[in-house]
C-alpha positions in Angstrom: 0.0 0.0 0.0 1.3 3.4 -1.0 2.2 5.6 2.0 -0.6 8.0 2.9 -0.6 11.3 4.7 -0.9 10.8 8.5 -4.3 12.5 8.5 -5.7 10.1 5.9 -4.3 7.1 7.8 -7.1 7.8 10.4 -9.8 7.0 7.8 -11.4 3.6 8.2 -10.1 1.9 5.0 -6.4 2.9 5.6 -6.7 2.2 9.3 -7.8 -1.3 8.4 -4.9 -1.7 5.9 -2.5 -0.7 8.6 -3.8 -3.3 11.1 -3.6 -6.1 8.5 -0.1 -5.1 7.3 1.2 -5.8 10.8 -0.4 -9.3 10.9 2.4 -11.3 9.4 3.0 -14.2 11.8 4.7 -17.5 11.1 2.0 -19.9 12.3 1.0 -20.7 8.7 4.5 -21.2 7.4 4.2 -24.9 6.9 0.9 -24.6 4.9 2.3 -21.7 2.8 5.5 -23.6 2.1 3.5 -26.5 0.6 1.2 -24.2 -1.4 4.0 -22.1 -2.9 6.2 -25.1 -3.7 3.3 -26.8 -5.5 2.8 -23.8 -7.6 6.6 -23.4 -8.2 6.5 -19.8 -7.1 9.3 -17.5 -6.0 10.0 -16.8 -2.3 8.0 -13.5 -2.3 4.8 -15.5 -2.7 5.5 -17.3 0.5 5.5 -13.9 2.3 2.3 -12.9 0.6 0.7 -16.3 1.5 1.7 -16.0 5.2 0.3 -12.5 5.4 -2.9 -13.5 3.7 -3.5 -16.5 6.0 -2.9 -14.4 9.1 -5.2 -11.7 7.9 -8.0 -14.1 7.0 -7.9 -15.6 10.4 -7.8 -12.2 12.1 -10.9 -11.0 10.2 -12.7 -14.1 11.1 -11.9 -14.0 14.8 -12.0 -10.2 15.5 -15.1 -8.9 13.8 -15.9 -6.4 16.6 -12.5 -4.9 16.4 -12.8 -4.2 12.7 -16.5 -3.2 12.7 -15.5 0.3 11.5 -15.3 -1.0 7.9 -18.3 -2.3 6.0 -16.6 -4.9 3.8 -13.3 -6.2 5.2 -13.0 -9.1 2.7 -13.2 -6.8 -0.3 -10.6 -4.5 1.3 -8.4 -7.5 2.0 -8.5 -8.3 -1.7 -7.4 -4.8 -2.7 -4.6 -4.8 -0.1 -3.1 -8.2 -1.1 -3.3 -7.6 -4.9 -2.0 -4.1 -4.5 1.1 -5.5 -2.8 1.6 -8.1 -5.5 1.1 -5.6 -8.3 3.5 -3.1 -6.7 6.3 -5.6 -5.7 6.1 -7.6 -9.0 5.5 -4.5 -11.1 2.3 -5.9 -12.7 0.9 -3.6 -15.3 -1.5 -5.2 -17.8 -4.7 -4.5 -19.8 -6.2 -7.7 -18.5 -5.4 -9.1 -15.1 -7.0 -12.5 -15.9 -4.2 -13.2 -18.3 -1.4 -12.2 -15.9 0.6 -15.2 -14.6 1.4 -13.7 -11.2 -2.2 -12.7 -10.6 -3.6 -16.1 -11.5 -1.1 -18.0 -9.4 -1.8 -16.0 -6.3 -5.5 -16.4 -7.0 -5.0 -20.2 -7.0 -3.0 -20.0 -3.7 -5.8 -18.1 -2.0 -8.4 -20.6 -3.2 -6.4 -23.6 -1.9 -5.7 -21.8 1.4 -9.3 -21.2 2.3 -10.1 -24.7 1.2 -7.6 -26.3 3.7 -8.7 -27.8 7.0 -7.2 -24.8 8.9 -9.8 -22.4 7.5 -13.3 -23.7 8.2 -16.4 -21.8 9.3 -18.3 -18.8 8.2 -17.1 -15.4 6.9 -13.9 -16.8 5.3 -12.6 -14.2 2.8 -12.3 -15.6 -0.7 -10.4 -14.1 -3.6 -12.1 -11.9 -6.1 -11.3 -12.4 -9.8 -10.8 -9.4 -12.0 -11.0 -9.3 -15.8 -10.0 -5.7 -16.1 -6.7 -3.9 -16.6 -4.4 -2.8 -13.8 -5.1 0.9 -14.3 -8.9 0.5 -14.0 -8.4 -1.9 -11.1 -6.6 0.8 -9.1 -9.4 3.2 -9.8 -11.9 0.6 -8.4 -9.7 0.2 -5.4 -9.6 4.0 -4.7 -13.3 4.3 -5.1 -14.0 1.4 -2.8 -11.9 3.0 -0.2 -13.9 6.3 -0.7 -17.1 4.4 0.0 -15.6 3.0 3.2 -14.4 6.4 4.3 -17.5 8.4 3.3 -19.3 8.4 6.7 -16.2 9.4 8.5 -15.6 12.2 6.0 -19.2 13.4 6.2 -19.2 13.6 10.1 -15.6 14.7 10.7 -14.9 17.9 12.5 -11.7 19.6 11.4 -9.5 21.4 13.8 -7.3 23.4 11.4 -7.2 24.4 7.7 -4.2 22.1 6.9 -6.1 19.0 8.0 -9.3 20.2 6.2 -7.4 20.8 2.9 -5.8 17.4 3.0 -9.2 15.7 3.3 -10.7 18.1 0.7 -8.0 17.2 -1.8 -8.7 13.5 -1.2 -12.4 14.0 -1.8 -11.7 16.0 -4.9 -9.6 13.2 -6.4 -12.6 10.8 -5.9 -15.1 13.3 -7.4 -13.6 12.5 -10.8 -14.0 8.8 -10.2 -17.6 9.2 -9.1 -18.5 10.9 -12.4 -16.4 8.5 -14.4 -18.1 5.4 -13.0 -21.6 6.8 -13.1 -20.9 7.6 -16.8 -19.8 4.0 -17.5 -22.6 2.3 -15.7 -25.4 4.6 -16.7 -24.5 4.3 -20.3 -24.7 0.5 -20.2 -21.1 -0.5 -20.8 -20.5 -4.1 -21.8 -18.3 -4.9 -18.8 -20.2 -5.6 -15.6 -20.6 -3.1 -12.8 -18.4 -4.0 -9.9 -20.2 -5.4 -6.8 -19.1 -2.5 -4.6 -20.6 0.2 -6.8 -23.7 1.8 -5.2 -25.7 4.3 -7.2 -26.7 6.6 -4.4 -26.7 10.4 -4.7 -25.5 10.7 -1.1 -22.0 9.6 -2.1 -21.6 12.4 -4.6 -18.2 13.9 -3.8 -19.1 17.3 -5.1 -21.7 17.7 -2.4 -19.2 16.7 0.3 -16.6 19.2 -1.1 -19.1 22.1 -0.9 -19.5 21.5 2.9 -15.7 21.8 3.5 -15.1 25.4 4.4 -11.4 25.1 5.1 -10.6 28.8 4.8 -12.5 29.7 8.0 -10.4 27.4 10.1 -7.2 28.5 11.9 -3.8 27.4 10.7 -2.0 24.5 12.3 0.9 26.8 13.2 -1.4 29.2 15.2 -3.0 26.2 17.0 0.4 24.7 17.8 1.6 28.0 19.2 -1.4 28.3 21.5 -1.0 24.7 22.7 2.7 25.1 23.4 2.4 28.4 25.2 -0.6 28.2 27.6 0.8 30.8 30.0 1.4 33.2 27.2 -2.2 32.6 26.1 -3.4 33.5 29.5 -1.4 36.7 29.6 -2.8 37.5 26.2 -6.3 37.0 27.4 -5.6 39.1 30.5 -4.2 41.8 28.2 -7.3 41.8 26.2 -9.4 42.1 29.4 -7.1 44.9 30.7 -7.3 46.7 27.4 -11.1 46.5 27.5 -11.1 47.9 31.0 -8.9 50.8 29.8 -11.4 51.4 27.0 -14.2 51.6 29.5 -12.2 54.0 31.7 -11.4 56.1 28.6 -15.1 56.2 27.7 -16.0 57.4 31.1 -13.3 60.1 30.8 -14.8 61.3 27.5 -18.3 61.4 29.1 -17.8 62.7 32.6 -21.3 64.3 32.8 -23.0 61.0 32.1 -20.9 59.3 34.8 -21.4 62.1 37.4 -25.2 62.2 36.8 -25.4 58.5 37.4 -23.4 58.6 40.6 -25.5 61.5 41.9 -28.7 59.7 41.2 -27.3 56.6 42.9 -26.4 58.6 46.1 -29.8 60.3 46.3 -31.6 57.0 46.0 -29.4 55.5 48.7 -30.1 58.5 51.0 -33.9 58.2 50.5 -33.6 54.4 51.2 -31.8 55.0 54.5 -34.3 57.6 55.6 -37.2 55.2 55.0 -35.4 52.4 56.8 -34.7 54.7 59.8 -38.3 55.8 60.0 -39.5 52.3 59.9 -37.1 51.2 62.7 -38.1 54.1 64.9 -41.8 53.8 64.3 -42.4 50.0 64.2 -39.7 48.2 66.1 -38.9 47.5 69.8 -35.6 49.3 69.4 -37.4 52.4 68.0 -39.8 52.4 71.0 -36.9 52.1 73.5 -35.0 54.9 71.7 -38.0 57.2 71.7 -38.7 56.6 75.4 -35.1 57.4 76.4 -35.0 60.5 74.3 -38.2 61.8 75.8 -37.1 60.9 79.3 -33.8 62.7 78.8 -35.7 65.8 77.6 -38.0 65.7 80.6 -35.1 65.4 83.1 -33.3 68.3 81.5 -36.5 70.4 81.5 -37.0 69.7 85.2 -33.4 70.6 86.0 -33.7 73.9 84.1 -36.9 74.8 85.9 -35.4 74.0 89.3 -32.3 76.1 88.5 -34.4 79.0 87.4 -36.4 78.9 90.7 -33.2 78.7 92.7 -31.6 81.7 91.0 -34.7 83.7 91.3 -34.7 83.3 95.2 -30.9 83.8 95.6 -29.1 87.2 95.9 -26.7 88.2 93.1 -23.6 88.0 95.5 -24.5 84.4 96.3 -24.9 83.6 92.7 -21.4 84.9 92.1 -20.1 82.9 95.0 -21.9 79.9 93.6 -20.2 80.3 90.3 -16.8 80.7 92.0 -17.4 77.5 93.9 -18.2 75.8 90.6 -15.0 77.1 89.1 -13.0 76.1 92.2 -14.4 72.6 91.9 -13.8 72.4 88.1 -10.3 74.0 88.4 -8.7 73.4 91.8 -5.6 75.4 92.8 -2.3 73.7 92.1 
């Protein structure tokens, strides 16, 4: 499998390929040795056979782990034949006449017919009577079908990631139109089993929903992630700047601010007056306070009346002497 961009490797079809590419154990070496020797094949076919056997068993026993793809057996066919075509440089107008293709097809058929591969959901080989170039287009479009739901639901975090997926979808838009043109016009060769004539898979509609330009760049996101403290300072700076703007606005409009504060103070004063009247008139504390104030006034009035009566009946000389005594008491001699 040709190496893909790390972003694209997260898509279901390529994720599936990556899992199977690592399943190359040696538990089927004996079986593959006998199969490749009987076909008089080169050593590379032994490696392909061992990888194929391990992958078939994995798909059969780990269905839940690969449930993210719809048709694992078809993808396995594309993965295995792609490796053979790449390693052995197969390029032909008709795969059915290619010796390497037919030999591996026979190995696969014998492998799944052996006693070690029994049960349901055994992946069988698919036979192609088309050229290598068209086969590669079928492969790409099959992968697009497998990846479609992920592409449709994916949320992109930066414009770089978005543009990579957008370019991928655009490359399949041409295949969509090409295959629809072939099959709708009644071409003589059969429509491949994977092809689904549903408008929902139209790549152009998917492309129109990818607004990559409105997303931030990966560099700006990386800078924010690597400098969280700086980001906080920046946010604080924004808040501080906003505060300065508010202050400046108040400076430019002092009358508006003064009027507001004056109104606020007047309302507060009126509120305190009402609260004070309520406390004095309707609470126990108010009753106690009124009683003590009235009592104090009564006592002072009585004292004043007694003092006036006293001074009326006392000669002026005695009054002076009385005042002198008061001064003597208040300021005793040193």
